[in-house]
C-alpha positions as a Markdown table, in Angstrom:
| # | Residue | x | y | z |
|---|---|---|---|---|
| 1 | Met | 106.6 | 150.9 | 111.8 |
| 2 | Ser | 107.3 | 153.4 | 113.9 |
| 3 | Gly | 111.0 | 155.5 | 114.2 |
| 4 | Ala | 112.8 | 156.3 | 117.1 |
| 5 | Gly | 110.6 | 156.7 | 120.6 |
| 6 | Asn | 108.1 | 155.0 | 119.3 |
| 7 | Ala | 106.7 | 157.8 | 116.9 |
| 8 | Pro | 105.0 | 157.1 | 114.5 |
| 9 | Cys | 107.0 | 157.0 | 110.8 |
| 10 | Gly | 107.0 | 160.3 | 108.8 |
| 11 | Leu | 106.5 | 158.4 | 105.4 |
| 12 | Cys | 103.5 | 156.5 | 106.1 |
| 13 | Gly | 102.7 | 157.9 | 109.3 |
| 14 | Gly | 102.7 | 154.4 | 111.0 |
| 15 | Thr | 100.6 | 152.5 | 108.4 |
| 16 | Gly | 103.6 | 150.7 | 107.2 |
| 17 | Phe | 102.0 | 151.7 | 103.5 |
| 18 | Val | 103.0 | 154.6 | 101.5 |
| 19 | Ile | 100.6 | 155.1 | 98.8 |
| 20 | Leu | 101.1 | 156.2 | 95.3 |
| 21 | Glu | 99.0 | 157.6 | 92.7 |
| 22 | Gly | 99.7 | 157.9 | 88.6 |
| 23 | Gly | 98.1 | 156.7 | 85.9 |
| 24 | Gly | 94.7 | 157.2 | 87.3 |
| 25 | Ser | 95.0 | 154.5 | 89.5 |
| 26 | Thr | 96.2 | 154.5 | 93.3 |
| 27 | Arg | 98.4 | 151.6 | 94.3 |
| 28 | Ala | 100.1 | 151.0 | 98.2 |
| 29 | Arg | 103.4 | 149.9 | 98.9 |
| 30 | Pro | 105.2 | 148.4 | 101.4 |
| 31 | Cys | 107.4 | 151.5 | 103.7 |
| 32 | Leu | 111.0 | 151.3 | 104.2 |
| 33 | Cys | 109.9 | 151.1 | 108.3 |
| 34 | Arg | 107.6 | 147.7 | 107.8 |
| 35 | Thr | 108.9 | 144.9 | 108.5 |
| 36 | Ala | 110.0 | 142.6 | 105.3 |
| 37 | Pro | 110.0 | 139.0 | 106.1 |
| 38 | Pro | 113.6 | 137.6 | 105.9 |
| 39 | Ala | 115.8 | 137.8 | 102.3 |
| 40 | Thr | 115.9 | 134.4 | 102.6 |
| 41 | Ala | 112.3 | 133.8 | 102.6 |
| 42 | Gly | 111.1 | 132.9 | 99.0 |
| 43 | Pro | 107.3 | 132.0 | 98.0 |
| 44 | Glu | 107.7 | 128.9 | 99.7 |
| 45 | Glu | 108.8 | 129.6 | 102.5 |
| 46 | Ser | 106.4 | 132.5 | 103.0 |
| 47 | Leu | 103.1 | 129.9 | 101.5 |
| 48 | Glu | 104.2 | 127.0 | 104.5 |
| 49 | Ala | 104.4 | 129.8 | 106.9 |
| 50 | Ala | 100.5 | 130.9 | 105.9 |
| 51 | Arg | 99.7 | 127.1 | 106.3 |
| 52 | Val | 98.5 | 127.2 | 102.4 |
| 53 | Pro | 97.8 | 123.3 | 101.7 |
| 54 | Arg | 100.5 | 122.2 | 98.9 |
| 55 | Arg | 98.1 | 121.6 | 96.4 |
| 56 | Tyr | 97.6 | 125.1 | 96.4 |
| 57 | Arg | 101.1 | 126.4 | 96.5 |
| 58 | Glu | 101.1 | 127.1 | 92.7 |
| 59 | Cys | 98.3 | 129.3 | 92.7 |
| 60 | Glu | 99.1 | 132.2 | 90.7 |
| 61 | Phe | 97.4 | 135.3 | 88.9 |
| 62 | Gln | 99.1 | 134.4 | 85.8 |
| 63 | Asn | 98.6 | 130.7 | 85.7 |
| 64 | Phe | 94.9 | 131.6 | 86.6 |
| 65 | Asp | 93.1 | 131.6 | 82.9 |
| 66 | Ala | 89.5 | 133.1 | 81.7 |
| 67 | Tyr | 88.0 | 130.3 | 79.7 |
| 68 | Gly | 84.7 | 129.1 | 78.0 |
| 69 | Glu | 81.2 | 130.3 | 77.9 |
| 70 | His | 81.9 | 132.2 | 81.4 |
| 71 | Ala | 85.2 | 134.2 | 80.7 |
| 72 | Leu | 84.5 | 137.0 | 81.4 |
| 73 | Ser | 83.4 | 136.0 | 84.9 |
| 74 | Leu | 86.4 | 134.8 | 85.5 |
| 75 | Ala | 88.2 | 137.7 | 83.8 |
| 76 | Asn | 86.6 | 140.2 | 85.9 |
| 77 | Ala | 86.9 | 138.6 | 88.9 |
| 78 | Lys | 90.6 | 137.8 | 88.8 |
| 79 | Ser | 90.6 | 141.3 | 88.3 |
| 80 | Val | 89.2 | 142.5 | 91.0 |
| 81 | Ala | 91.6 | 140.1 | 93.2 |
| 82 | Met | 94.7 | 141.9 | 91.2 |
| 83 | Arg | 93.6 | 144.9 | 92.6 |
| 84 | Tyr | 92.6 | 144.4 | 95.7 |
| 85 | Ala | 96.1 | 143.1 | 96.5 |
| 86 | Glu | 97.9 | 145.9 | 94.5 |
| 87 | Glu | 95.7 | 148.5 | 96.6 |
| 88 | Tyr | 95.7 | 147.2 | 99.4 |
| 89 | Pro | 95.7 | 148.3 | 102.1 |
| 90 | Leu | 94.0 | 151.3 | 101.2 |
| 91 | Ser | 90.6 | 149.4 | 102.5 |
| 92 | Asp | 90.2 | 147.2 | 105.7 |
| 93 | Arg | 87.9 | 145.2 | 103.7 |
| 94 | Gly | 88.2 | 142.1 | 102.3 |
| 95 | Leu | 87.0 | 139.9 | 99.7 |
| 96 | Leu | 84.0 | 137.2 | 99.5 |
| 97 | Leu | 84.8 | 134.8 | 96.1 |
| 98 | Met | 81.0 | 133.2 | 96.0 |
| 99 | Gly | 80.4 | 130.7 | 93.2 |
| 100 | Pro | 79.5 | 126.5 | 92.6 |
| 101 | Pro | 82.5 | 124.4 | 92.9 |
| 102 | Gly | 85.5 | 124.1 | 90.8 |
| 103 | Val | 85.6 | 127.2 | 89.8 |
| 104 | Gly | 89.1 | 128.6 | 90.9 |
| 105 | Lys | 87.8 | 130.6 | 93.7 |
| 106 | Thr | 90.4 | 129.2 | 96.3 |
| 107 | His | 93.2 | 129.8 | 93.1 |
| 108 | Met | 92.8 | 133.4 | 93.2 |
| 109 | Ala | 92.1 | 133.7 | 97.2 |
| 110 | Val | 95.7 | 132.4 | 97.5 |
| 111 | Ala | 97.2 | 133.5 | 94.3 |
| 112 | Thr | 96.1 | 137.3 | 96.5 |
| 113 | Leu | 97.7 | 135.9 | 99.1 |
| 114 | Arg | 101.0 | 135.2 | 97.4 |
| 115 | Arg | 100.8 | 138.5 | 95.9 |
| 116 | Leu | 100.6 | 140.7 | 99.1 |
| 117 | Met | 103.1 | 138.0 | 101.2 |
| 118 | Val | 105.8 | 138.1 | 98.5 |
| 119 | Asp | 105.4 | 142.1 | 97.3 |
| 120 | Lys | 104.4 | 143.3 | 100.4 |
| 121 | Gly | 105.3 | 141.3 | 103.0 |
| 122 | Val | 102.3 | 141.3 | 104.5 |
| 123 | Ser | 101.8 | 138.2 | 106.9 |
| 124 | Cys | 99.2 | 135.7 | 105.7 |
| 125 | Leu | 97.0 | 132.8 | 106.8 |
| 126 | Phe | 95.3 | 130.0 | 105.5 |
| 127 | Cys | 92.5 | 128.4 | 107.1 |
| 128 | Asp | 90.5 | 125.4 | 106.1 |
| 129 | Val | 87.3 | 126.6 | 107.9 |
| 130 | Gln | 86.0 | 122.6 | 108.4 |
| 131 | Asp | 89.0 | 121.9 | 109.8 |
| 132 | Leu | 89.4 | 124.6 | 111.8 |
| 133 | Leu | 85.8 | 123.7 | 113.1 |
| 134 | Arg | 86.6 | 119.8 | 113.3 |
| 135 | Gln | 89.6 | 121.3 | 115.7 |
| 136 | Leu | 87.8 | 123.3 | 117.7 |
| 137 | Gln | 85.2 | 120.5 | 118.4 |
| 138 | Ala | 88.1 | 118.4 | 119.3 |
| 139 | Thr | 89.0 | 121.0 | 122.3 |
| 140 | Phe | 86.0 | 120.0 | 124.5 |
| 141 | Asp | 87.9 | 116.8 | 125.3 |
| 142 | Arg | 90.2 | 117.9 | 128.3 |
| 143 | Gln | 93.0 | 115.6 | 127.5 |
| 144 | Ser | 92.7 | 117.1 | 123.9 |
| 145 | Gly | 96.5 | 119.3 | 125.4 |
| 146 | Leu | 94.6 | 122.4 | 122.6 |
| 147 | Thr | 92.5 | 125.2 | 123.6 |
| 148 | Gln | 90.4 | 127.3 | 121.6 |
| 149 | Leu | 92.2 | 129.9 | 122.2 |
| 150 | Asp | 95.2 | 128.1 | 120.6 |
| 151 | Leu | 93.5 | 127.8 | 117.7 |
| 152 | Leu | 91.8 | 130.7 | 117.7 |
| 153 | Gln | 94.6 | 133.4 | 118.0 |
| 154 | Pro | 96.4 | 133.1 | 114.8 |
| 155 | Val | 93.1 | 133.4 | 113.0 |
| 156 | Leu | 92.1 | 136.5 | 114.9 |
| 157 | Gln | 95.2 | 138.5 | 115.2 |
| 158 | Thr | 96.7 | 137.8 | 111.5 |
| 159 | Glu | 96.6 | 140.8 | 109.0 |
| 160 | Val | 95.2 | 138.7 | 106.6 |
| 161 | Val | 93.1 | 135.8 | 106.8 |
| 162 | Leu | 91.6 | 133.2 | 104.1 |
| 163 | Leu | 88.5 | 131.4 | 105.2 |
| 164 | Asp | 88.2 | 128.9 | 102.8 |
| 165 | Asp | 84.8 | 126.6 | 101.7 |
| 166 | Leu | 82.6 | 129.2 | 104.4 |
| 167 | Gly | 79.2 | 127.3 | 104.8 |
| 168 | Gly | 80.6 | 123.5 | 103.9 |
| 169 | Arg | 79.1 | 122.2 | 107.1 |
| 170 | Gln | 75.2 | 122.3 | 108.5 |
| 171 | Tyr | 74.1 | 125.4 | 110.4 |
| 172 | Ser | 74.3 | 125.1 | 114.3 |
| 173 | Pro | 73.8 | 127.7 | 116.8 |
| 174 | Trp | 77.5 | 127.0 | 118.2 |
| 175 | Leu | 78.5 | 127.1 | 114.0 |
| 176 | Glu | 76.9 | 130.4 | 113.9 |
| 177 | Glu | 78.4 | 131.6 | 117.4 |
| 178 | Thr | 82.3 | 130.4 | 116.8 |
| 179 | Leu | 82.0 | 132.0 | 112.9 |
| 180 | Ala | 80.1 | 135.5 | 114.6 |
| 181 | His | 83.2 | 135.7 | 116.9 |
| 182 | Ile | 86.2 | 135.6 | 114.4 |
| 183 | Val | 84.7 | 137.8 | 111.9 |
| 184 | Thr | 83.2 | 140.3 | 114.2 |
| 185 | Thr | 86.5 | 140.3 | 115.8 |
| 186 | Arg | 88.5 | 140.8 | 112.6 |
| 187 | Tyr | 86.0 | 143.2 | 111.4 |
| 188 | Asn | 86.1 | 145.5 | 115.1 |
| 189 | Asp | 90.3 | 145.2 | 114.5 |
| 190 | Lys | 90.4 | 146.0 | 110.7 |
| 191 | Lys | 91.9 | 143.5 | 109.5 |
| 192 | Ala | 91.0 | 142.4 | 106.1 |
| 193 | Thr | 89.6 | 138.8 | 105.9 |
| 194 | Leu | 89.2 | 136.8 | 102.0 |
| 195 | Val | 86.1 | 134.0 | 102.4 |
| 196 | Thr | 85.5 | 131.4 | 99.4 |
| 197 | Thr | 82.0 | 129.6 | 100.0 |
| 198 | Asn | 80.2 | 127.5 | 97.3 |
| 199 | Tyr | 76.9 | 128.9 | 98.2 |
| 200 | Leu | 74.9 | 131.5 | 97.3 |
| 201 | Asp | 72.6 | 134.3 | 98.2 |
| 202 | Glu | 70.1 | 133.7 | 95.8 |
| 203 | Pro | 70.2 | 130.3 | 94.2 |
| 204 | Thr | 68.7 | 128.8 | 91.4 |
| 205 | Asp | 67.1 | 125.8 | 93.2 |
| 206 | Arg | 65.1 | 126.8 | 96.1 |
| 207 | Arg | 65.9 | 123.7 | 97.4 |
| 208 | Thr | 69.4 | 124.6 | 97.6 |
| 209 | Pro | 70.5 | 126.6 | 100.5 |
| 210 | Thr | 71.7 | 129.7 | 100.8 |
| 211 | Leu | 74.9 | 131.3 | 102.4 |
| 212 | Glu | 72.9 | 132.8 | 105.5 |
| 213 | Asp | 71.2 | 129.2 | 105.8 |
| 214 | Arg | 74.2 | 127.7 | 106.2 |
| 215 | Ile | 76.2 | 130.3 | 108.3 |
| 216 | Gly | 73.1 | 132.6 | 110.1 |
| 217 | Thr | 71.9 | 135.8 | 109.5 |
| 218 | Arg | 74.5 | 137.4 | 111.9 |
| 219 | Val | 77.7 | 136.4 | 110.2 |
| 220 | Arg | 76.4 | 136.6 | 106.6 |
| 221 | Ser | 75.2 | 140.3 | 107.9 |
| 222 | Arg | 78.4 | 141.2 | 109.3 |
| 223 | Leu | 80.1 | 139.7 | 105.8 |
| 224 | His | 78.0 | 142.3 | 103.1 |
| 225 | Glu | 80.4 | 144.6 | 105.6 |
| 226 | Met | 83.4 | 143.6 | 105.8 |
| 227 | Cys | 83.4 | 142.1 | 102.3 |
| 228 | His | 83.4 | 143.3 | 98.7 |
| 229 | Leu | 81.5 | 140.6 | 96.8 |
| 230 | Val | 83.0 | 138.8 | 93.6 |
| 231 | Pro | 81.1 | 136.5 | 91.7 |
| 232 | Val | 82.8 | 133.5 | 90.3 |
| 233 | Gln | 80.4 | 131.4 | 87.4 |
| 234 | Ser | 82.0 | 128.9 | 85.3 |
| 235 | Val | 81.8 | 125.5 | 84.8 |
| 236 | Asp | 83.1 | 122.8 | 87.1 |
| 237 | Phe | 86.9 | 123.0 | 86.1 |
| 238 | Arg | 87.5 | 119.6 | 87.9 |
| 239 | Arg | 85.1 | 118.2 | 86.4 |
| 240 | Ala | 86.0 | 119.2 | 82.8 |
| 241 | Val | 89.4 | 118.1 | 83.5 |
| 242 | Lys | 88.6 | 114.7 | 84.7 |
| 243 | Leu | 85.9 | 114.3 | 81.8 |
| 244 | Ala | 88.8 | 114.9 | 79.3 |
| 245 | Asp | 91.3 | 113.0 | 80.4 |
| 246 | His | 88.5 | 110.0 | 80.3 |
| 247 | His | 88.3 | 110.4 | 76.6 |
| 248 | Thr | 92.0 | 111.2 | 75.7 |
| 249 | Ile | 92.8 | 108.5 | 73.3 |
| 250 | Pro | 96.1 | 106.6 | 74.7 |
| 251 | Gly | 98.9 | 107.4 | 72.4 |
| 252 | Pro | 101.0 | 104.5 | 70.9 |
| 253 | Arg | 103.8 | 103.8 | 74.3 |
| 254 | Ala | 100.3 | 103.9 | 76.2 |
| 255 | Arg | 99.2 | 101.1 | 74.3 |
| 256 | Ser | 101.9 | 98.9 | 74.0 |
| 257 | Lys | 102.0 | 98.7 | 77.8 |
| 258 | Glu | 97.9 | 97.2 | 77.8 |
| 259 | Pro | 97.8 | 93.3 | 78.1 |
| 260 | Ala | 97.6 | 91.3 | 75.2 |
């Protein structure tokens, strides 16, 4: 992102992005000096490099539908995520997508990563928090062949990281310390972080733990500083699809295959 002699680029000042204004909106496009992905690298290669699970490889803004009685909440969350990708990196704050399971939080987060990678050449990483924590604990065994540094380096250094399913593991001091190290390091380095979580700040049921209960006070406080809160309210889409499939009347061909 610099010119000859390591001097800052005259177009972007070394940020890697050129700010465009017009039509009452502001957005950022990659500067010509920014190192872009190889021309042969398409969306699938970018998603593979970002470790996005295959289940979510097709997630885009175009195929995310705002539906049902909570359509307004879904449409607003989608609009916020799309605008974030369009304006990146005008703000180094990330997004905290918060809502019950099955409402499309991971879909929107991956769609945001896709837009950043494909349209802007941004280096991104999908991180399943529970999987990362299990791998970190495995390093306690000296014969595992891995170190915590090996596992954490991509999470700490990648330009944009998605921490998926934050709060999924029961709280412990070690968990809070580990998460605090990740979010604080990224915050201090001004690296944007996207987060999805099923836990709310104020659950309707008092018996349900809050996000702070699951990740600790320090980590929740830091997330207030480093992420814009995006509430996502809807019914569980996965459950709705399962019920719809269960009640679907099989057609003539399906019935003809049933035993007499």
